[in-house]
C-alpha positions as CSV (number, residue, x, y, z in Angstrom):
1,M,0.0,0.0,0.0
2,F,2.9,2.4,0.8
3,L,4.5,1.8,-2.6
4,R,1.2,2.1,-4.4
5,S,0.5,5.4,-2.7
6,H,3.9,6.8,-3.8
7,L,3.4,5.5,-7.4
8,S,0.0,7.2,-7.4
9,F,1.5,10.4,-6.3
10,I,4.2,10.3,-8.9
11,S,1.6,9.5,-11.6
12,H,-0.4,12.5,-10.4
13,I,2.6,14.9,-10.8
14,L,3.4,13.5,-14.3
15,T,-0.2,14.0,-15.3
16,I,-0.1,17.6,-14.2
17,T,3.1,18.2,-16.1
18,L,1.8,16.7,-19.3
19,V,-1.5,18.6,-19.1
20,C,0.3,21.9,-18.5
21,T,2.6,21.4,-21.6
22,A,-0.1,20.2,-23.9
23,V,-2.3,22.3,-26.2
24,F,-5.6,22.6,-24.5
25,G,-8.7,21.8,-26.4
26,S,-12.3,22.2,-25.5
27,L,-14.1,19.3,-23.9
28,L,-17.8,18.8,-24.5
29,L,-19.5,18.1,-21.2
30,L,-22.3,15.7,-21.7
31,P,-25.4,16.2,-19.6
32,T,-25.4,13.7,-16.8
33,P,-28.5,11.7,-15.8
34,V,-29.9,11.2,-12.4
35,D,-27.4,8.8,-10.9
36,A,-28.3,5.5,-9.2
37,T,-32.0,6.2,-8.9
38,D,-34.8,5.0,-10.9
39,S,-33.8,2.7,-13.8
40,Q,-36.8,3.8,-16.0
41,L,-35.9,7.4,-15.5
42,S,-32.3,6.8,-16.2
43,T,-33.1,5.1,-19.5
44,H,-35.4,7.9,-20.4
45,L,-32.7,10.5,-19.8
46,H,-30.0,8.5,-21.6
47,S,-32.0,8.0,-24.8
48,H,-33.6,11.4,-25.4
49,E,-32.2,14.7,-26.6
50,Y,-33.4,17.9,-25.1
51,H,-33.3,21.4,-26.4
52,S,-33.7,24.5,-24.3
53,S,-35.7,27.5,-25.5
54,S,-35.8,29.2,-22.1
55,H,-35.1,32.9,-21.6
56,A,-32.4,34.2,-19.3
57,S,-33.2,33.5,-15.7
58,A,-32.1,34.5,-12.3
59,T,-29.4,32.0,-11.5
60,I,-26.9,31.0,-8.9
61,T,-24.3,28.3,-9.6
62,H,-21.1,26.8,-8.3
63,D,-18.0,26.9,-10.5
64,R,-15.9,24.6,-8.3
65,T,-13.8,21.9,-9.9
66,S,-12.5,20.7,-7.1
67,V,-25.0,13.2,3.1
68,P,-30.8,8.4,6.6
69,T,-30.6,5.3,4.2
70,S,-29.8,1.7,3.8
71,S,-26.3,0.3,3.3
72,S,-25.1,-1.0,0.0
73,F,-23.2,-4.0,1.4
74,S,-22.3,-5.6,4.6
75,A,-18.8,-6.8,5.5
76,H,-18.0,-10.4,6.6
77,N,-14.3,-10.3,7.2
78,T,-13.2,-10.4,10.8
79,V,-11.3,-7.2,10.6
80,E,-12.5,-4.7,8.0
81,G,-9.9,-2.1,8.9
82,N,-7.2,-1.4,11.5
83,T,-7.0,1.8,13.4
84,T,-3.6,3.4,13.2
85,S,-1.9,5.7,15.7
86,R,-3.2,8.7,13.7
87,G,-6.8,7.6,14.2
88,T,-7.3,6.7,10.6
89,T,-8.3,3.4,9.2
90,A,-6.0,1.0,7.2
91,C,-7.7,-1.4,4.8
92,T,-7.2,-5.1,5.2
93,Y,-7.7,-8.0,2.7
94,P,-9.1,-10.3,1.7
95,L,-12.4,-8.4,2.1
96,T,-15.7,-10.3,1.7
97,V,-18.9,-8.3,1.3
98,T,-22.6,-8.8,0.4
99,D,-23.8,-6.3,-2.1
100,A,-27.2,-4.8,-2.7
101,T,-28.2,-7.9,-4.8
102,G,-27.4,-10.3,-2.0
103,T,-24.4,-11.5,-3.9
104,T,-21.3,-12.4,-1.8
105,V,-18.2,-10.8,-3.3
106,T,-14.6,-11.4,-2.2
107,I,-11.9,-8.9,-3.0
108,A,-8.7,-10.8,-2.6
109,S,-6.2,-7.9,-2.4
110,D,-6.0,-4.1,-2.6
111,P,-7.5,-3.3,-6.1
112,D,-5.3,-1.3,-8.4
113,R,-7.6,-1.3,-11.5
114,V,-11.1,-0.1,-10.7
115,V,-13.9,0.5,-13.2
116,T,-16.8,2.8,-12.3
117,L,-20.1,2.2,-14.2
118,N,-21.7,5.5,-13.0
119,P,-20.4,9.0,-12.5
120,S,-21.1,9.2,-8.8
121,A,-18.7,6.3,-8.1
122,A,-16.2,8.0,-10.4
123,Q,-16.6,11.3,-8.7
124,T,-16.1,9.7,-5.3
125,M,-12.9,8.1,-6.4
126,W,-11.7,11.5,-7.6
127,E,-12.7,13.1,-4.3
128,I,-10.7,10.6,-2.2
129,G,-7.7,11.1,-4.4
130,A,-7.9,7.6,-6.0
131,Q,-8.4,8.6,-9.6
132,A,-5.1,7.0,-10.7
133,E,-6.6,3.6,-9.8
134,V,-9.6,4.1,-12.1
135,V,-9.1,2.5,-15.5
136,G,-12.7,2.8,-16.8
137,V,-15.5,5.3,-16.5
138,S,-19.0,5.8,-18.1
139,Q,-19.5,8.5,-20.6
140,Y,-21.3,10.6,-18.0
141,A,-18.1,11.0,-16.0
142,S,-16.5,13.1,-18.7
143,Y,-16.6,16.3,-16.6
144,L,-14.0,14.9,-14.2
145,D,-10.4,16.1,-14.7
146,G,-8.5,13.4,-16.5
147,A,-11.5,11.2,-17.3
148,A,-10.8,11.6,-21.0
149,R,-7.7,9.5,-20.5
150,K,-9.7,6.6,-19.0
151,Q,-11.4,3.9,-21.0
152,N,-15.0,4.8,-21.8
153,V,-16.9,1.6,-20.8
154,S,-20.3,2.8,-22.0
155,G,-22.1,1.0,-24.8
156,A,-25.4,1.1,-26.5
157,G,-28.1,1.2,-23.7
158,G,-25.7,0.5,-20.9
159,P,-22.2,-0.7,-20.0
160,S,-20.2,-2.5,-22.7
161,V,-19.1,-6.0,-21.5
162,E,-16.3,-6.0,-24.0
163,R,-14.9,-2.6,-23.0
164,V,-15.1,-3.4,-19.3
165,L,-13.2,-6.7,-19.9
166,T,-10.6,-4.9,-21.9
167,T,-9.5,-2.9,-18.9
168,T,-8.8,-6.1,-16.9
169,P,-10.3,-4.7,-13.7
170,D,-9.7,-5.9,-10.2
171,L,-13.0,-4.4,-9.1
172,V,-16.1,-2.9,-10.8
173,L,-18.4,-0.5,-8.9
174,V,-22.0,-0.8,-10.1
175,P,-24.9,1.6,-9.4
176,N,-28.3,0.2,-8.6
177,S,-29.8,1.8,-11.8
178,T,-27.2,0.2,-14.1
179,H,-27.8,-3.2,-12.5
180,S,-31.6,-2.9,-12.8
181,A,-31.4,-1.8,-16.5
182,S,-28.6,-4.2,-17.5
183,T,-28.9,-7.3,-15.3
184,D,-27.8,-9.6,-18.2
185,R,-24.6,-7.6,-18.8
186,I,-23.7,-7.6,-15.1
187,A,-24.3,-11.4,-15.1
188,Q,-22.0,-11.8,-18.1
189,L,-19.2,-9.9,-16.3
190,R,-19.7,-11.9,-13.1
191,A,-19.5,-15.1,-15.2
192,Q,-16.1,-14.0,-16.3
193,G,-14.9,-13.8,-12.7
194,V,-14.8,-10.0,-12.4
195,P,-15.4,-8.8,-8.8
196,M,-18.4,-6.5,-8.9
197,V,-20.1,-4.7,-6.1
198,V,-23.7,-3.4,-6.7
199,F,-24.7,-0.4,-4.5
200,S,-28.2,0.2,-3.3
201,Q,-30.1,3.3,-4.2
202,A,-28.9,6.3,-2.2
203,N,-31.9,8.3,-0.9
204,S,-30.3,10.8,1.5
205,L,-27.1,12.7,2.1
206,T,-26.3,10.4,5.0
207,A,-26.2,7.7,2.4
208,V,-23.7,9.7,0.4
209,V,-21.5,10.0,3.5
210,D,-21.8,6.2,4.1
211,K,-21.1,5.5,0.4
212,T,-18.0,7.6,0.4
213,K,-16.6,5.6,3.3
214,R,-17.5,2.3,1.7
215,I,-15.9,3.1,-1.7
216,G,-12.8,4.0,0.2
217,R,-12.9,0.7,2.0
218,L,-13.6,-1.4,-1.1
219,T,-10.8,0.2,-3.1
220,G,-8.0,0.2,-0.5
221,N,-8.4,3.9,0.3
222,C,-9.9,3.6,3.8
223,A,-8.2,6.6,5.4
224,A,-9.0,8.9,2.5
225,G,-12.6,7.7,2.3
226,D,-13.1,8.1,6.0
227,A,-11.5,11.6,5.9
228,R,-13.7,12.8,3.1
229,A,-16.8,11.3,4.6
230,T,-16.1,13.0,8.0
231,E,-15.5,16.3,6.2
232,L,-18.9,16.0,4.5
233,Q,-20.7,15.1,7.7
234,Q,-19.1,18.0,9.6
235,S,-20.2,20.5,6.9
236,L,-23.7,19.1,7.0
237,N,-23.8,19.4,10.7
238,R,-22.8,23.1,10.5
239,I,-25.5,23.8,7.9
240,Q,-28.1,22.1,10.2
241,R,-27.1,24.4,13.0
242,V,-27.4,27.6,11.1
243,T,-30.7,26.6,9.6
244,A,-32.3,25.2,12.7
245,D,-34.7,28.1,13.3
246,I,-35.2,29.5,9.8
247,K,-38.5,29.8,8.0
248,R,-38.4,27.5,5.0
249,P,-40.1,28.6,1.7
250,V,-41.4,26.0,-0.7
251,G,-39.2,24.9,-3.5
252,V,-39.4,22.4,-6.3
253,N,-36.6,20.6,-8.3
254,V,-37.4,20.1,-11.9
255,F,-35.5,18.4,-14.8
256,Y,-36.8,17.3,-18.1
257,G,-40.3,17.1,-16.9
258,Y,-39.4,15.2,-13.7
259,T,-39.1,16.1,-10.1
260,A,-37.6,14.7,-7.0
261,G,-40.0,13.7,-4.2
262,N,-39.7,11.8,-0.9
263,N,-37.1,9.1,-0.6
264,T,-34.5,10.7,-2.8
265,F,-31.2,12.3,-2.1
266,I,-32.2,15.4,-4.0
267,N,-35.1,15.8,-1.5
268,D,-32.5,15.8,1.2
269,I,-30.4,18.3,-0.7
270,I,-33.3,20.7,-1.1
271,E,-34.4,20.5,2.6
272,T,-30.9,20.7,3.9
273,G,-30.4,23.8,1.8
274,G,-33.2,25.6,3.6
275,L,-36.4,24.8,1.6
276,E,-39.4,22.7,2.0
277,N,-39.8,20.3,-0.9
278,G,-43.1,21.0,-2.5
279,A,-43.1,17.8,-4.4
280,A,-42.7,15.8,-1.2
281,N,-45.4,17.8,0.5
282,A,-47.7,17.0,-2.4
283,G,-47.2,13.3,-1.7
284,L,-44.8,12.6,-4.6
285,S,-42.2,10.0,-4.0
286,G,-39.1,9.0,-5.9
287,F,-38.2,10.5,-9.3
288,V,-41.5,11.0,-11.1
289,P,-43.0,13.2,-13.8
290,I,-44.5,16.5,-12.5
291,T,-47.6,17.8,-14.2
292,D,-48.5,21.5,-14.8
293,E,-51.5,21.0,-12.5
294,S,-49.1,19.9,-9.7
295,V,-46.9,22.9,-10.3
296,V,-49.9,25.3,-10.0
297,A,-51.1,23.6,-6.8
298,I,-47.7,23.6,-5.2
299,D,-46.9,27.2,-6.3
300,P,-43.2,27.1,-5.4
301,T,-41.4,30.1,-4.1
302,W,-38.2,28.7,-5.6
303,V,-37.5,26.4,-8.5
304,V,-34.2,24.5,-8.6
305,V,-32.9,23.3,-12.0
306,P,-29.7,21.5,-13.0
307,T,-27.6,23.4,-15.4
308,S,-27.9,20.7,-18.1
309,A,-31.8,20.9,-18.1
310,P,-33.9,23.4,-19.9
311,L,-35.9,25.9,-17.8
312,P,-39.6,25.0,-18.2
313,Q,-41.6,27.7,-20.1
314,T,-45.3,26.9,-19.7
315,P,-48.2,29.0,-18.4
316,A,-48.2,26.9,-15.3
317,Y,-44.6,27.6,-14.4
318,N,-44.9,31.3,-15.4
319,S,-47.8,31.7,-13.0
320,T,-45.7,30.5,-9.9
321,T,-44.3,32.8,-7.2
322,A,-40.9,31.6,-8.2
323,Y,-41.1,32.7,-11.8
324,Q,-42.9,36.0,-10.9
325,N,-40.0,36.8,-8.6
326,N,-37.2,35.4,-10.7
327,N,-36.4,32.9,-8.0
328,I,-34.6,30.3,-10.2
329,I,-31.6,28.4,-8.8
330,R,-29.3,26.8,-11.3
331,V,-27.1,24.1,-9.8
332,K,-24.4,22.2,-11.6
333,T,-25.7,18.9,-12.8
334,E,-22.9,16.9,-11.4
335,H,-23.5,18.4,-7.9
336,I,-27.3,17.9,-7.6
337,Q,-27.9,14.8,-9.7
338,Q,-25.1,12.5,-8.5
339,P,-25.1,11.0,-4.9
340,A,-21.4,11.8,-4.3
341,P,-19.3,14.1,-2.2
342,R,-19.9,17.2,-4.4
343,A,-23.6,17.1,-3.5
344,I,-22.5,19.4,-0.6
345,Y,-22.0,22.1,-3.2
346,A,-25.6,21.8,-4.3
347,V,-26.7,22.3,-0.7
348,E,-24.5,25.4,-0.4
349,T,-25.8,26.9,-3.7
350,I,-29.4,26.5,-2.5
351,L,-28.6,27.9,0.9
352,Q,-26.8,30.9,-0.4
353,A,-29.7,31.8,-2.7
354,T,-32.5,31.2,-0.2
355,H,-30.9,32.2,3.2
356,P,-27.8,34.4,2.5
357,T,-27.4,35.3,6.2
358,A,-27.5,31.7,7.3
359,Y,-25.1,30.9,4.5
360,N,-22.6,33.5,5.6
361,E,-22.7,32.2,9.1
362,Y,-22.1,28.7,7.8
363,R,-19.1,29.8,5.8
364,Q,-17.7,31.5,8.9
365,R,-18.1,28.3,10.9
366,E,-16.3,26.4,8.1
367,T,-13.5,28.8,8.1
368,T,-13.2,28.9,11.9
369,A,-13.1,25.1,12.0
370,S,-10.3,24.9,9.4
371,L,-8.2,27.6,11.2
372,S,-8.6,26.0,14.6
373,D,-7.5,22.5,13.4
374,P,-4.3,22.5,11.4
375,S,-5.0,18.9,10.4
376,F,-8.5,19.7,9.1
377,N,-9.1,17.9,5.8
378,E,-5.8,16.1,5.8
379,S,-5.5,12.5,4.9
380,S,-2.7,10.0,4.2
381,N,-3.4,10.2,0.5
382,P,-1.6,13.2,-1.2
383,N,-4.2,13.2,-4.0
384,A,-7.2,13.4,-1.7
385,S,-9.7,16.3,-2.2
386,Q,-8.6,19.6,-0.6
387,T,-11.8,21.5,-1.3
388,T,-13.3,22.1,2.0
389,A,-13.5,25.3,4.1
390,G,-10.2,27.2,4.6
391,H,-8.3,25.4,1.9
392,T,-9.0,25.8,-1.9
393,R,-12.7,26.1,-1.6
394,S,-14.3,29.4,-2.5
395,P,-17.9,30.6,-2.0
396,P,-20.3,30.3,-4.9
397,P,-20.8,33.5,-7.0
398,S,-23.4,36.0,-5.9
399,T,-26.9,35.6,-7.1
400,T,-27.6,37.3,-10.4
401,R,-31.2,38.2,-11.3
402,Q,-32.5,38.7,-14.8
403,Q,-36.0,39.1,-16.1
404,L,-37.6,35.8,-17.2
């Protein structure tokens, strides 16, 4: 593990050098789907092309590059990790787990070649500094720095069995939605002896925290995974403190005619960010279509839209309090639609727009925490994310309002 960590660090430095000396080209960022949620919705978003005819809107967005739910697996090995003198966790192998399908999977040794079949797992690997171990990603992870140099394992209507096998993976991380929509392909890969772990659907931010830890443990990055998960949870705790007594206006998340209701991680993002989720209040659950009649009945004060989705332009939406007051919040798609560490940025974006005073107090608490603890956000992995308060993170841009 020591040697692998140093080789990963050297690889990271060489990558930076090559990128800095190369001629930069533009990279088309493909709109990413809702990640690890409803398989029918995922297929719908993958197979349709959308065109926006929306007018300019009042927006707020993050420009960063760089958390209650069920577990995706349970561990069976006697010692899943050892606590070191620094209080972090060292991974131990072999590791035997039961994944979301009930399949028992044994990972014989620390994986060095990992394939991620969904962008949230890829994002998590990047956030814990383990991107050098990733050899294959889906097409929807193209926004991640360096993803273009990985094997694209996407095929027609799902993962390509051939492309995955070409990467000779030690471990494949599978989202619930991909397994549900491509059970035959997952079975083919398992028949080839490829270790695959299927995750359960993440329906809260707590699940994102837990998933971050588990991906670290599965991939031999226990300390970095625990550190990033702890960082996420601490930020969420601070947001909960500053929003404990606020009045929460009603908001609705919309994307391609769908909304996020109860039992979704986006519902948790919206509520943690200081809003009531109007779709959840209306009894909607999961990721479901939202009708114009529901929009009128809910009459949201705020509408939250991912940057890749068109802004709805119908009489129903135009009649809402949100549209009448230009209360439209644009959030980066990879922040709000992927259950991964950067979901905290979606929470922050919503909080800044809806409760700027509470947001400023939160930022102050984040800064104070980083200044009072010199080891804040440090991990044993030199590539681990350094994007939390007091380090390289910056606040989102101020809200800009334009007439709809």
